[in-house]
Backbone as JSON Lines, residues from 0, in Angstrom:
{"i":0,"aa":"M","n":[117.1,64.75,41.52],"ca":[117.12,66.21,41.35],"c":[116.07,66.69,42.09]}
{"i":1,"aa":"R","n":[114.93,66.45,42.23],"ca":[113.8,66.8,43.1],"c":[114.16,67.17,44.47]}
{"i":2,"aa":"T","n":[114.86,66.18,45.11],"ca":[115.24,66.44,46.47],"c":[116.01,67.86,46.52]}
{"i":3,"aa":"I","n":[116.91,68.11,45.47],"ca":[117.73,69.06,45.4],"c":[117.11,70.42,45.15]}
{"i":4,"aa":"K","n":[116.03,70.41,44.37],"ca":[115.32,71.35,44.36],"c":[114.52,72.08,45.66]}
{"i":5,"aa":"L","n":[114.12,70.78,46.24],"ca":[113.18,71.38,47.48],"c":[114.23,71.75,48.56]}
{"i":6,"aa":"I","n":[115.42,71.28,48.43],"ca":[116.56,71.68,49.33],"c":[116.8,73.18,49.47]}
{"i":7,"aa":"I","n":[116.89,73.47,48.36],"ca":[117.21,75.05,47.7],"c":[115.96,75.49,47.98]}
{"i":8,"aa":"L","n":[114.95,75.47,47.59],"ca":[113.76,75.69,47.83],"c":[113.6,76.45,49.53]}
{"i":9,"aa":"A","n":[113.79,75.15,50.18],"ca":[113.88,75.52,51.79],"c":[114.76,76.55,52.22]}
{"i":10,"aa":"I","n":[116.01,76.53,51.42],"ca":[116.97,77.27,52.08],"c":[116.43,78.87,51.6]}
{"i":11,"aa":"I","n":[116.19,78.86,50.53],"ca":[115.58,80.21,49.94],"c":[114.33,80.82,50.96]}
{"i":12,"aa":"A","n":[113.6,79.92,51.35],"ca":[112.39,80.37,52.17],"c":[112.97,80.57,53.39]}
{"i":13,"aa":"S","n":[113.66,79.9,54.17],"ca":[114.23,80.07,55.22],"c":[114.89,81.61,55.13]}
{"i":14,"aa":"S","n":[115.7,81.78,54.63],"ca":[116.53,83.07,54.21],"c":[115.43,84.24,54.46]}
{"i":15,"aa":"M","n":[114.46,83.96,53.51],"ca":[113.74,85.01,53.45],"c":[112.68,85.18,54.56]}
{"i":16,"aa":"L","n":[112.33,84.29,55.41],"ca":[111.68,84.76,56.49],"c":[112.62,85.0,57.58]}
{"i":17,"aa":"S","n":[113.69,85.12,57.72],"ca":[114.72,85.59,58.46],"c":[114.98,86.81,58.42]}
{"i":18,"aa":"S","n":[115.14,87.5,57.18],"ca":[115.15,88.78,56.61],"c":[113.8,89.4,56.85]}
{"i":19,"aa":"C","n":[112.82,88.73,56.97],"ca":[111.57,89.34,56.9],"c":[110.9,90.3,58.36]}
{"i":20,"aa":"G","n":[111.82,89.59,59.27],"ca":[111.61,90.5,60.56],"c":[110.61,89.8,61.7]}
{"i":21,"aa":"Y","n":[110.53,88.42,61.24],"ca":[109.46,87.37,61.62],"c":[110.24,87.45,63.43]}
{"i":22,"aa":"N","n":[111.35,87.24,63.73],"ca":[111.74,87.08,65.16],"c":[111.63,88.05,65.78]}
{"i":23,"aa":"T","n":[112.0,89.68,65.38],"ca":[111.66,90.76,65.81],"c":[110.14,90.97,65.8]}
{"i":24,"aa":"M","n":[109.22,90.76,65.2],"ca":[107.71,90.79,65.4],"c":[107.44,89.92,66.63]}
{"i":25,"aa":"V","n":[107.86,88.85,66.69],"ca":[107.31,88.16,67.41],"c":[107.75,88.67,68.88]}
{"i":26,"aa":"E","n":[109.16,89.06,68.79],"ca":[109.82,89.51,70.25],"c":[108.79,90.96,70.71]}
{"i":27,"aa":"K","n":[108.54,91.79,69.39],"ca":[107.67,92.92,69.91],"c":[106.27,92.34,70.21]}
{"i":28,"aa":"Q","n":[105.71,91.36,69.74],"ca":[104.18,91.17,70.17],"c":[104.5,90.58,71.56]}
{"i":29,"aa":"E","n":[105.73,90.0,71.84],"ca":[105.72,89.44,73.12],"c":[105.83,90.36,74.34]}
{"i":30,"aa":"T","n":[106.59,91.62,73.63],"ca":[106.8,93.12,74.84],"c":[105.64,93.28,74.8]}
{"i":31,"aa":"V","n":[104.49,93.69,73.69],"ca":[103.17,94.25,74.15],"c":[102.4,93.12,75.1]}
{"i":32,"aa":"A","n":[102.6,91.93,74.75],"ca":[101.63,91.14,75.94],"c":[102.38,91.3,77.34]}
{"i":33,"aa":"S","n":[103.37,91.42,77.48],"ca":[104.28,91.61,78.56],"c":[103.46,92.84,79.75]}
{"i":34,"aa":"Q","n":[103.71,93.87,78.71],"ca":[103.14,95.42,79.28],"c":[101.51,95.07,79.61]}
{"i":35,"aa":"W","n":[100.89,94.43,78.82],"ca":[99.31,94.08,79.22],"c":[99.21,93.51,80.26]}
{"i":36,"aa":"A","n":[99.91,92.61,80.47],"ca":[99.96,91.96,81.8],"c":[100.31,93.01,83.14]}
{"i":37,"aa":"Q","n":[101.23,93.7,82.85],"ca":[101.47,94.69,84.06],"c":[100.47,96.01,84.13]}
{"i":38,"aa":"V","n":[99.9,96.16,83.19],"ca":[98.57,97.06,83.04],"c":[97.51,96.28,83.99]}
{"i":39,"aa":"E","n":[97.21,94.93,83.71],"ca":[96.06,94.59,84.36],"c":[96.56,94.2,85.89]}
{"i":40,"aa":"N","n":[98.17,93.98,85.89],"ca":[98.3,93.77,87.38],"c":[98.26,95.05,88.28]}
{"i":41,"aa":"V","n":[98.4,96.19,87.61],"ca":[97.83,97.32,88.8],"c":[96.72,97.97,88.61]}
{"i":42,"aa":"Y","n":[95.98,97.52,87.67],"ca":[94.22,97.65,87.78],"c":[93.61,96.45,88.77]}
{"i":43,"aa":"Q","n":[94.39,95.51,88.87],"ca":[93.91,94.17,89.87],"c":[94.22,94.89,91.01]}
{"i":44,"aa":"R","n":[95.46,95.67,91.45],"ca":[95.96,96.04,93.0],"c":[94.74,97.02,93.28]}
{"i":45,"aa":"R","n":[94.31,97.79,92.32],"ca":[93.48,98.74,92.62],"c":[92.16,98.0,93.01]}
{"i":46,"aa":"A","n":[91.64,97.1,92.64],"ca":[90.65,96.21,92.65],"c":[90.7,95.52,93.99]}
{"i":47,"aa":"D","n":[91.66,95.24,94.19],"ca":[92.03,94.7,95.6],"c":[91.97,95.46,96.92]}
{"i":48,"aa":"L","n":[92.05,96.65,96.69],"ca":[91.98,97.77,97.93],"c":[90.69,98.22,98.1]}
{"i":49,"aa":"I","n":[89.64,98.25,96.9],"ca":[88.55,98.27,97.17],"c":[87.88,97.8,98.24]}
{"i":50,"aa":"P","n":[87.71,96.64,98.2],"ca":[86.93,96.33,99.41],"c":[87.39,96.41,100.72]}
{"i":51,"aa":"N","n":[88.34,96.45,101.29],"ca":[88.95,97.29,102.29],"c":[88.68,98.64,102.63]}
{"i":52,"aa":"L","n":[88.69,99.42,101.29],"ca":[88.3,100.88,101.17],"c":[86.43,100.88,101.8]}
{"i":53,"aa":"V","n":[85.75,100.12,101.12],"ca":[84.37,99.85,101.53],"c":[83.88,99.73,102.57]}
{"i":54,"aa":"N","n":[85.02,98.54,103.26],"ca":[84.51,98.21,104.23],"c":[84.8,99.33,105.84]}
{"i":55,"aa":"T","n":[85.83,99.63,105.38],"ca":[86.22,101.02,106.23],"c":[85.39,101.87,106.23]}
{"i":56,"aa":"V","n":[84.47,102.5,104.83],"ca":[83.46,103.23,104.9],"c":[82.15,102.9,105.49]}
{"i":57,"aa":"K","n":[81.8,101.32,105.51],"ca":[80.67,100.87,105.99],"c":[80.62,101.07,107.26]}
{"i":58,"aa":"G","n":[81.45,101.27,108.12],"ca":[81.57,101.4,109.57],"c":[80.76,102.61,109.91]}
{"i":59,"aa":"Y","n":[80.7,103.79,109.07],"ca":[80.09,104.59,109.42],"c":[78.19,104.69,108.92]}
{"i":60,"aa":"A","n":[77.49,104.32,109.85],"ca":[76.33,104.02,109.86],"c":[75.18,104.84,108.96]}
{"i":61,"aa":"D","n":[75.78,106.12,108.64],"ca":[74.86,107.06,107.81],"c":[75.3,107.25,106.49]}
{"i":62,"aa":"F","n":[76.65,106.68,106.18],"ca":[77.31,107.04,105.18],"c":[76.04,106.55,103.78]}
{"i":63,"aa":"E","n":[76.12,107.15,102.62],"ca":[75.16,106.9,101.4],"c":[75.53,105.5,101.15]}
{"i":64,"aa":"Q","n":[74.37,104.39,101.08],"ca":[74.95,103.46,100.79],"c":[74.43,102.92,99.36]}
{"i":65,"aa":"S","n":[73.79,103.87,98.78],"ca":[74.11,104.05,97.24],"c":[75.43,104.13,96.49]}
{"i":66,"aa":"T","n":[75.93,104.85,96.98],"ca":[77.54,105.18,96.83],"c":[78.3,103.93,97.01]}
{"i":67,"aa":"L","n":[78.33,103.36,97.86],"ca":[78.75,101.66,98.32],"c":[78.51,100.98,97.01]}
{"i":68,"aa":"T","n":[77.24,100.88,96.99],"ca":[76.64,99.84,96.0],"c":[77.23,100.03,94.71]}
{"i":69,"aa":"D","n":[77.32,101.54,94.44],"ca":[77.69,101.79,92.95],"c":[78.97,101.53,92.69]}
{"i":70,"aa":"V","n":[80.27,101.65,93.65],"ca":[81.43,101.08,93.59],"c":[81.8,99.57,93.75]}
{"i":71,"aa":"I","n":[81.15,98.95,94.56],"ca":[80.69,97.25,94.41],"c":[80.46,96.59,93.17]}
{"i":72,"aa":"E","n":[79.38,97.35,92.7],"ca":[79.01,96.97,91.37],"c":[80.04,97.43,90.22]}
{"i":73,"aa":"A","n":[80.58,98.47,90.08],"ca":[81.54,98.99,89.33],"c":[82.68,98.15,89.11]}
{"i":74,"aa":"R","n":[83.17,97.47,90.79],"ca":[84.26,96.77,90.66],"c":[84.18,95.49,90.35]}
{"i":75,"aa":"S","n":[82.92,94.94,90.38],"ca":[82.59,93.76,89.98],"c":[82.78,93.77,88.34]}
{"i":76,"aa":"K","n":[82.16,94.59,87.6],"ca":[81.8,94.52,86.22],"c":[83.79,94.91,85.68]}
{"i":77,"aa":"A","n":[84.26,95.71,86.36],"ca":[85.56,95.83,85.85],"c":[86.41,94.62,85.86]}
{"i":78,"aa":"T","n":[86.21,93.79,87.19],"ca":[87.4,92.58,87.13],"c":[86.63,91.44,86.11]}
{"i":79,"aa":"S","n":[85.4,91.59,85.63],"ca":[85.09,90.56,84.92],"c":[85.22,90.41,83.53]}
{"i":80,"aa":"I","n":[85.76,91.49,83.06],"ca":[86.33,91.86,81.85],"c":[87.94,91.58,81.91]}
{"i":81,"aa":"N","n":[88.27,90.06,80.97],"ca":[89.4,89.91,81.0],"c":[89.94,89.94,79.52]}
{"i":82,"aa":"I","n":[91.05,90.69,79.07],"ca":[91.25,90.6,77.61],"c":[92.76,89.84,77.28]}
{"i":83,"aa":"K","n":[92.82,88.76,76.58],"ca":[93.98,88.1,76.21],"c":[95.04,88.83,75.7]}
{"i":84,"aa":"A","n":[96.03,88.36,75.57],"ca":[97.28,89.41,74.85],"c":[97.12,89.51,73.39]}
{"i":85,"aa":"D","n":[96.48,88.1,72.81],"ca":[96.31,88.2,71.88],"c":[95.06,89.01,70.94]}
{"i":86,"aa":"D","n":[94.3,89.2,71.79],"ca":[92.8,89.84,71.46],"c":[92.87,91.69,72.29]}
{"i":87,"aa":"L","n":[94.24,92.02,71.75],"ca":[94.38,93.25,72.31],"c":[93.98,94.41,70.85]}
{"i":88,"aa":"N","n":[92.79,93.9,70.46],"ca":[92.34,94.94,69.41],"c":[91.65,96.38,69.85]}
{"i":89,"aa":"P","n":[91.43,97.2,69.24],"ca":[90.56,98.43,69.87],"c":[89.58,98.46,70.37]}
{"i":90,"aa":"E","n":[88.48,97.41,70.06],"ca":[87.38,97.4,70.56],"c":[87.67,96.85,71.73]}
{"i":91,"aa":"S","n":[88.36,95.85,72.07],"ca":[88.59,95.37,73.36],"c":[88.87,96.12,74.18]}
{"i":92,"aa":"I","n":[90.15,96.88,73.76],"ca":[90.85,97.58,74.77],"c":[90.09,98.65,75.19]}
{"i":93,"aa":"A","n":[88.78,99.53,74.35],"ca":[87.87,100.52,74.77],"c":[86.82,99.65,75.75]}
{"i":94,"aa":"K","n":[86.51,98.79,75.7],"ca":[85.52,97.87,76.67],"c":[86.04,97.73,77.36]}
{"i":95,"aa":"F","n":[87.49,97.39,77.75],"ca":[87.9,97.46,78.78],"c":[88.01,98.84,79.69]}
{"i":96,"aa":"Q","n":[88.74,99.62,78.85],"ca":[88.6,100.98,79.4],"c":[87.16,101.56,80.1]}
{"i":97,"aa":"Q","n":[86.45,101.27,79.3],"ca":[85.28,101.55,79.67],"c":[84.34,101.04,81.09]}
{"i":98,"aa":"A","n":[84.93,100.21,81.05],"ca":[84.6,99.48,82.78],"c":[85.63,99.96,83.95]}
{"i":99,"aa":"Q","n":[87.06,100.32,83.27],"ca":[87.6,100.7,84.32],"c":[87.27,102.19,84.5]}
{"i":100,"aa":"N","n":[86.96,102.85,83.72],"ca":[86.47,104.46,83.84],"c":[85.22,104.43,85.04]}
{"i":101,"aa":"K","n":[84.37,103.38,84.75],"ca":[82.94,103.29,85.46],"c":[83.93,103.24,86.97]}
{"i":102,"aa":"L","n":[84.49,102.51,87.17],"ca":[85.07,102.18,88.43],"c":[85.64,103.12,89.04]}
{"i":103,"aa":"S","n":[86.22,104.07,88.43],"ca":[87.04,105.08,88.61],"c":[86.16,106.31,89.2]}
{"i":104,"aa":"G","n":[85.28,106.44,88.18],"ca":[83.84,107.28,88.46],"c":[83.46,106.82,89.91]}
{"i":105,"aa":"A","n":[82.96,105.59,90.06],"ca":[82.39,105.42,91.37],"c":[83.1,105.85,92.35]}
{"i":106,"aa":"L","n":[84.44,105.29,92.38],"ca":[85.38,105.75,93.4],"c":[85.77,107.27,93.64]}
{"i":107,"aa":"S","n":[85.54,108.05,92.5],"ca":[85.68,109.23,92.67],"c":[84.01,110.24,93.66]}
{"i":108,"aa":"R","n":[82.98,109.47,93.12],"ca":[82.19,109.91,93.65],"c":[82.33,109.54,95.55]}
{"i":109,"aa":"L","n":[82.77,108.25,95.83],"ca":[82.99,108.03,97.18],"c":[83.9,108.63,97.83]}
{"i":110,"aa":"L","n":[84.68,109.19,97.33],"ca":[85.83,110.06,97.87],"c":[85.36,111.21,98.02]}
{"i":111,"aa":"V","n":[84.51,111.77,96.98],"ca":[83.75,113.32,97.01],"c":[82.69,113.22,98.42]}
{"i":112,"aa":"S","n":[82.13,111.75,98.6],"ca":[81.1,111.75,99.55],"c":[81.86,112.0,100.85]}
{"i":113,"aa":"V","n":[82.73,111.33,101.19],"ca":[83.69,111.48,102.34],"c":[83.93,112.89,102.87]}
{"i":114,"aa":"E","n":[83.91,113.51,102.06],"ca":[84.13,114.86,102.69],"c":[83.26,115.71,103.68]}
{"i":115,"aa":"R","n":[82.04,114.87,103.8],"ca":[80.67,114.98,104.22],"c":[81.06,114.45,106.06]}
{"i":116,"aa":"Y","n":[81.95,113.66,105.83],"ca":[82.1,112.82,107.21],"c":[83.68,112.95,107.99]}
{"i":117,"aa":"P","n":[83.57,114.18,108.9],"ca":[84.99,114.59,109.12],"c":[85.39,113.47,109.83]}
{"i":118,"aa":"N","n":[84.85,112.42,110.84],"ca":[85.68,111.45,111.32],"c":[86.17,110.35,110.48]}
{"i":119,"aa":"L","n":[85.36,110.17,109.44],"ca":[85.86,109.11,108.54],"c":[86.96,109.82,107.74]}
{"i":120,"aa":"K","n":[87.16,110.88,107.31],"ca":[88.17,111.66,106.93],"c":[89.56,111.43,107.92]}
{"i":121,"aa":"A","n":[89.37,111.42,109.09],"ca":[90.35,111.21,110.06],"c":[90.67,109.95,110.38]}
{"i":122,"aa":"N","n":[90.26,108.96,109.82],"ca":[90.31,107.56,110.54],"c":[91.49,106.93,109.67]}
{"i":123,"aa":"Q","n":[92.67,106.71,110.48],"ca":[93.89,106.34,110.03],"c":[93.82,105.16,109.06]}
{"i":124,"aa":"N","n":[92.82,104.19,109.03],"ca":[92.86,102.92,108.08],"c":[92.57,103.49,107.03]}
{"i":125,"aa":"F","n":[91.5,104.73,106.88],"ca":[90.91,105.1,105.67],"c":[92.03,106.1,104.95]}
{"i":126,"aa":"L","n":[92.72,106.84,105.66],"ca":[93.55,107.28,104.93],"c":[94.63,106.91,104.63]}
{"i":127,"aa":"E","n":[95.1,105.62,105.07],"ca":[96.1,104.9,104.31],"c":[95.73,104.19,103.05]}
{"i":128,"aa":"L","n":[94.58,103.71,103.09],"ca":[93.53,103.2,102.03],"c":[93.84,104.05,100.65]}
{"i":129,"aa":"Q","n":[93.57,105.36,101.26],"ca":[93.19,106.17,100.07],"c":[94.32,106.79,99.55]}
{"i":130,"aa":"A","n":[95.68,106.71,100.41],"ca":[96.97,106.92,99.88],"c":[97.38,106.04,98.88]}
{"i":131,"aa":"Q","n":[97.04,104.39,99.29],"ca":[97.92,103.61,98.18],"c":[96.83,103.53,97.01]}
{"i":132,"aa":"L","n":[95.46,104.18,97.4],"ca":[94.66,104.35,95.94],"c":[95.14,105.03,95.1]}
{"i":133,"aa":"E","n":[95.56,106.35,95.74],"ca":[96.2,107.31,94.89],"c":[97.45,106.74,94.26]}
{"i":134,"aa":"G","n":[98.31,106.25,95.05],"ca":[99.57,105.47,94.5],"c":[99.04,104.31,93.27]}
{"i":135,"aa":"T","n":[98.27,103.85,93.46],"ca":[97.99,102.95,92.49],"c":[97.68,103.48,91.17]}
{"i":136,"aa":"E","n":[96.58,104.41,91.17],"ca":[96.14,105.68,89.99],"c":[97.22,106.19,89.66]}
{"i":137,"aa":"N","n":[98.47,106.33,90.07],"ca":[99.88,107.01,89.36],"c":[100.36,105.75,88.29]}
{"i":138,"aa":"R","n":[100.1,104.67,89.51],"ca":[101.03,103.32,88.72],"c":[99.83,103.13,87.27]}
{"i":139,"aa":"I","n":[98.83,103.0,87.49],"ca":[98.13,102.85,86.02],"c":[98.35,103.71,85.11]}
{"i":140,"aa":"A","n":[98.59,105.12,85.37],"ca":[98.7,105.75,84.1],"c":[100.19,105.62,83.67]}
{"i":141,"aa":"V","n":[101.05,105.25,84.26],"ca":[102.14,104.98,83.91],"c":[102.44,103.66,83.07]}
{"i":142,"aa":"E","n":[101.73,102.82,83.59],"ca":[101.58,101.91,83.04],"c":[100.75,101.76,81.97]}
{"i":143,"aa":"R","n":[99.61,102.19,81.43],"ca":[99.26,102.63,80.49],"c":[99.96,103.41,79.33]}
{"i":144,"aa":"K","n":[100.66,104.65,79.84],"ca":[101.47,104.93,78.95],"c":[102.52,103.8,78.31]}
{"i":145,"aa":"K","n":[103.31,103.2,79.35],"ca":[104.48,102.36,78.68],"c":[103.5,101.25,77.68]}
{"i":146,"aa":"F","n":[102.38,100.87,78.11],"ca":[101.91,99.91,77.02],"c":[101.5,100.43,75.62]}
{"i":147,"aa":"N","n":[101.06,101.54,75.86],"ca":[100.77,102.6,74.48],"c":[102.14,102.73,73.88]}
{"i":148,"aa":"D","n":[103.49,102.87,74.28],"ca":[104.7,103.07,73.76],"c":[105.03,101.77,73.35]}
{"i":149,"aa":"V","n":[104.98,100.56,73.82],"ca":[105.11,99.17,73.05],"c":[104.1,98.81,72.01]}
{"i":150,"aa":"T","n":[103.25,99.53,71.76],"ca":[102.15,99.27,71.27],"c":[102.49,99.93,69.84]}
{"i":151,"aa":"R","n":[102.88,100.86,69.79],"ca":[103.3,101.82,69.06],"c":[104.34,101.71,68.16]}
{"i":152,"aa":"E","n":[105.22,100.89,69.03],"ca":[106.42,100.27,68.37],"c":[106.15,98.92,67.67]}
{"i":153,"aa":"Y","n":[105.47,98.3,68.11],"ca":[104.74,96.89,67.27],"c":[104.26,97.47,65.91]}
{"i":154,"aa":"N","n":[103.09,98.27,66.34],"ca":[102.3,98.64,65.17],"c":[103.03,99.02,64.15]}
{"i":155,"aa":"T","n":[103.8,99.95,64.68],"ca":[104.89,100.46,63.51],"c":[105.55,99.64,62.72]}
{"i":156,"aa":"Y","n":[106.3,98.47,63.39],"ca":[107.07,97.62,63.1],"c":[106.39,96.63,61.94]}
{"i":157,"aa":"I","n":[105.38,96.51,62.29],"ca":[104.36,95.31,61.72],"c":[103.82,96.15,60.05]}
{"i":158,"aa":"K","n":[103.89,97.41,60.15],"ca":[103.45,98.36,59.09],"c":[103.97,98.43,57.82]}
{"i":159,"aa":"Q","n":[105.49,98.49,58.34],"ca":[106.62,99.13,57.45],"c":[107.03,97.75,56.58]}
{"i":160,"aa":"F","n":[107.11,98.38,55.37],"ca":[107.46,97.48,53.91],"c":[108.82,96.93,54.27]}
{"i":161,"aa":"P","n":[109.36,95.68,54.18],"ca":[108.28,94.8,53.54],"c":[107.28,93.86,54.36]}
{"i":162,"aa":"R","n":[107.83,94.08,55.69],"ca":[107.1,93.23,56.88],"c":[105.75,93.46,56.94]}
{"i":163,"aa":"V","n":[105.13,94.31,56.41],"ca":[103.61,94.46,56.55],"c":[102.88,93.29,55.39]}
{"i":164,"aa":"I","n":[103.87,92.55,54.33],"ca":[103.26,91.38,53.56],"c":[103.42,90.11,54.49]}
{"i":165,"aa":"Y","n":[104.66,90.08,55.16],"ca":[104.58,89.04,56.29],"c":[104.2,88.71,57.3]}
{"i":166,"aa":"A","n":[103.68,89.99,57.8],"ca":[102.85,90.36,58.91],"c":[101.31,89.54,58.83]}
{"i":167,"aa":"G","n":[101.01,89.61,57.65],"ca":[99.81,89.38,57.47],"c":[99.64,87.79,57.14]}
{"i":168,"aa":"W","n":[100.91,87.42,56.59],"ca":[100.75,85.72,56.59],"c":[100.86,85.29,58.02]}
{"i":169,"aa":"F","n":[101.33,86.06,58.56],"ca":[101.96,84.9,60.26],"c":[101.04,85.55,61.08]}
{"i":170,"aa":"D","n":[99.89,86.34,60.81],"ca":[98.77,86.97,62.08],"c":[99.3,87.85,62.67]}
{"i":171,"aa":"F","n":[100.03,88.69,62.35],"ca":[100.62,89.4,63.42],"c":[99.61,90.62,62.95]}
{"i":172,"aa":"E","n":[98.62,91.19,63.92],"ca":[97.72,92.04,63.59],"c":[97.53,93.11,64.82]}
{"i":173,"aa":"K","n":[97.54,94.32,64.14],"ca":[97.42,95.78,64.72],"c":[96.86,95.73,66.05]}
{"i":174,"aa":"K","n":[97.44,96.12,67.3],"ca":[96.87,95.84,68.7],"c":[96.4,97.39,68.89]}
{"i":175,"aa":"G","n":[95.27,97.41,69.78],"ca":[94.82,98.68,70.28],"c":[95.46,99.44,71.43]}
{"i":176,"aa":"Y","n":[94.99,100.69,71.22],"ca":[95.76,101.53,72.39],"c":[94.92,102.24,73.5]}
{"i":177,"aa":"F","n":[95.45,102.51,74.69],"ca":[94.3,103.13,75.65],"c":[94.32,104.81,75.11]}
{"i":178,"aa":"E","n":[92.97,105.27,75.13],"ca":[93.09,106.63,74.47],"c":[92.31,107.46,75.9]}
{"i":179,"aa":"A","n":[92.3,108.53,75.4],"ca":[91.98,109.73,76.47],"c":[90.32,109.41,76.59]}
{"i":180,"aa":"D","n":[90.1,109.58,78.19],"ca":[88.67,109.71,78.09],"c":[87.93,110.34,77.37]}
{"i":181,"aa":"E","n":[86.49,110.21,77.18],"ca":[85.69,111.52,76.8],"c":[85.54,112.53,77.27]}
{"i":182,"aa":"G","n":[85.77,113.77,76.58],"ca":[85.37,114.98,77.31],"c":[87.03,115.24,77.96]}
{"i":183,"aa":"A","n":[87.71,114.62,78.07],"ca":[89.27,114.86,78.33],"c":[89.74,116.13,78.0]}
{"i":184,"aa":"D","n":[89.19,116.4,76.85],"ca":[90.07,117.59,76.29],"c":[89.2,119.24,76.35]}
{"i":185,"aa":"E","n":[88.13,118.87,77.32],"ca":[87.08,119.82,77.58],"c":[88.08,120.58,78.81]}
{"i":186,"aa":"V","n":[88.03,121.94,79.02],"ca":[88.38,122.33,80.28],"c":[87.56,122.63,81.22]}
{"i":187,"aa":"P","n":[87.67,122.09,82.43],"ca":[86.28,122.2,83.52],"c":[86.3,123.64,83.71]}
{"i":188,"aa":"E","n":[84.88,123.89,84.0],"ca":[84.65,125.13,84.77],"c":[84.94,125.3,86.11]}
{"i":189,"aa":"V","n":[85.24,126.35,86.42],"ca":[85.55,126.58,88.02],"c":[84.65,127.93,88.21]}
{"i":190,"aa":"N","n":[83.73,127.51,89.09],"ca":[82.73,128.66,89.54],"c":[82.64,128.83,91.05]}
{"i":191,"aa":"F","n":[83.71,129.88,91.73],"ca":[83.89,130.12,93.24],"c":[82.52,130.83,93.53]}
{"i":192,"aa":"D","n":[81.44,131.22,92.72],"ca":[80.2,132.04,93.76],"c":[79.48,131.33,94.42]}
{"i":193,"aa":"E","n":[79.55,129.75,93.99],"ca":[78.54,128.9,94.61],"c":[78.65,128.83,96.31]}
């Protein structure tokens, strides 16, 4: 008799789990992890381009050494932050984004400094690297948007009733998003009088 009760209880429990959306939660979580891997991939592509860019610029002896050092240090910090797909909480995403933003800022300063070096601006290798870097920045924006989209789908799914109950039982936690950079909502001031 006891075995029959256990079998019936197991059947009821398995039907509850199948209707709670567990498999869909797993599928959506894996989609988030996959998209995160793609985000890391395009950031890594950018990081891989930087040494060649720096070496091309180093060839110009009077180029600002501090600018190159800033880029190298920012790249080092950005590539040292690795987040596993299970740890995509808002804090870890913000930390990753902050390091990547520092690298973006250092690269921007480098490219602005290049304006003072006409020979470097005309260097074919530099121009190709700059074009690849610009293309990579576009890919980063696209992949970040895709990541936010799949993360929103996942977060919404696990918060809906009755899945919100089961999600907690099986450790399906809310994932973090990429957010706009601080000050991105402010319009830059343009002054042509200078």
